[in-house]
C-alpha positions, 0 to 999 in steps of 0.5 A: 500500500501507497500513498498519492506521493509514493505512487507519483513517485513510483511512476513518474506521473504527476499526483495532479496526473492520478487524479484527474484518472481518478475523476475521469473513472479510469481507477478507483483507489480504496480509502482509509476510513479514519482520514478519508486518505486514497491508497494505491494496491500494485493492482492500482499501480499497474493499470495507473502505468497501463493507462501512462502508457496509452495517453504518452500513444497519444489514445484518447480517454474514451479509448483507454476507458475501452481498451481497460475494460477488454483487458480486466474482462481478458480480452486480449483481441480486442486490445490489439484492435484499439492498439491498432486503431491506435496506430493506424492515427499515428501513421497518418498523422507522420503519413500527413508530415512528411507529406509537408514537410516534401510540399515545404521543399518545394516551394523551398525549390521554387524559391531558390529558382534563379528570376523573379518567385511566382508566388503563384506557384507556392499558392498551387503547392499549397491547393495541392497540398489542403485538397490531398489532406482533405481527401485522407481525411474524408473518407468513412465507410458508406458501407458498413461493412461491419454488419455485411460480414456474417454475409461477405462470403455467401453473397460473393458466392450466390453472385457468383454461381448467378452470374456464371449459370446464365445461360446467356453469360458470355453474350452479356460481357458484350452487350451494348444495354448494361445492367444496373449494379446491385447496391451493396448495403443490400443483399442480392437475391440469387433466386431471381431470375437473371435473364434478360428481359424485354423493355418493358417488363415489370422485373425487368430491374430485378432480372436484368441485375449486374452483381458485382461481385460477377467473375469473382473467383476467375478475378481472384485466381488471374491476380494471384497467378500475374502476382506469382508469389516466390515462397517467403515474399510478403504481400499484403492484401489492401481492403481484403474484406474476410481475406479470400485474395489474401488467403489464395495468395497465402496458399502460393507461399506468400508471409501474408500482411491483410488489412480492413477497416472494418472489425468484423470482416477482421474477426472473420479473416482471421478465424479462417485463415490464423496464419496470417497477419491482418491489422486494422488500416485503409489504403489513405495511412498504411500502417506499414513502413517503408519499403515494407512489402514485395507486392500489393494487392486488392480486389472490389475494393479501390472503388470506394475512393475517389479520384483523389483519394485515389492519387494518395492510394496508389501513392501509400503502395509505392511507398511500403514496396520495395524498388521491385514491388508489384501491385496488383488490383482487381476491381469495376473500372472503365476500360477510357472515358468512352466507356464510361460515358457510354455506360452512362447515356446507355443506363441514363435512356434505359431509365436503371436508377438502381444502376445510376446510383451506384453509379455516383455513389462509386467511383469506378476508375478508369483503366488507361488513365491507372495505366497511364499514372503507373508507367510515368512512375516505373512499371511497365503493366499489363490487365485483362478484362473479365466483364464489361466492367471488372478488371484485373491489373498488372503493374511490376518496375522497370528498375 
């Protein structure tokens, strides 16, 4: 037993800090019946040490309260999630600081050039930095993937079976009439007739629905085949969901790490692949040091980012890759702007509101722009289409 001064001295913190933690309910020391003075046990000291350690890494009092509750219940996994979340926050701050330092250096370089300084260049740099900062901060999960985790695997397999069993599936790949895209907030109904209907049919939207995961297994197999990891190569799967793509690469002998912003998705991934490294995180601030991976992959996730965020994501992939690291992206993409405009016009002409809503909610990238950007960064690219929108893209550095 010790008093507050002794506890403060032992821990190297102030008595005021200890009182503050008591006021917030983080610690409840016993009081002596004779004088009401607080006394601190070894368990109290351990708890204060834990609080101080979590505060040291910048964790909020609210998160510390939750973390202590998980510790009290012996739930190591949940505690790890809180620590990973805090780590992700710190990586985001570090990445933002690096970007600010880079922008400042570019301003310094402009100022050192011969001749009068064109201040508008400084303004352009500042505006660009602000836009990218806002893009990183403005991402949020509009689709609530924690709620979808329980049915994710059943859904992708059901949609895949419906798509592959479609009697005219080969024709649909090249159809001039685009089909509506199912909203990810709702589970598609695989027992609905997926056949074509005549215009004006009351069931037209349901019958001609475009399933998000059409050709899912084919696309994942293609990604794994093109990446073709050597035994022990380190790979990262971004937006892994329940780990289906990462699992295929694991089977190829890769040392896989999988990240996702959904705790529930990651829990299911851990259950399916206990040997896989899983971590909370997202595209815009990958919680890893530079040059950590031999390859980076992602499937059916990139289109959740806005165009500015997609650029940030590509830069983050580059940051965590080794100098010879390769990128594999499988997602719904338009081939080019002409393809996109034609697709939208067809949707407007046929009056498919579900499809138009999906196109507004998502940001299907342009394949030619993706390839162009990657080639400017020193990659050679190749790609293959699995249906009208779904493509797999591989980028390998030339150096």
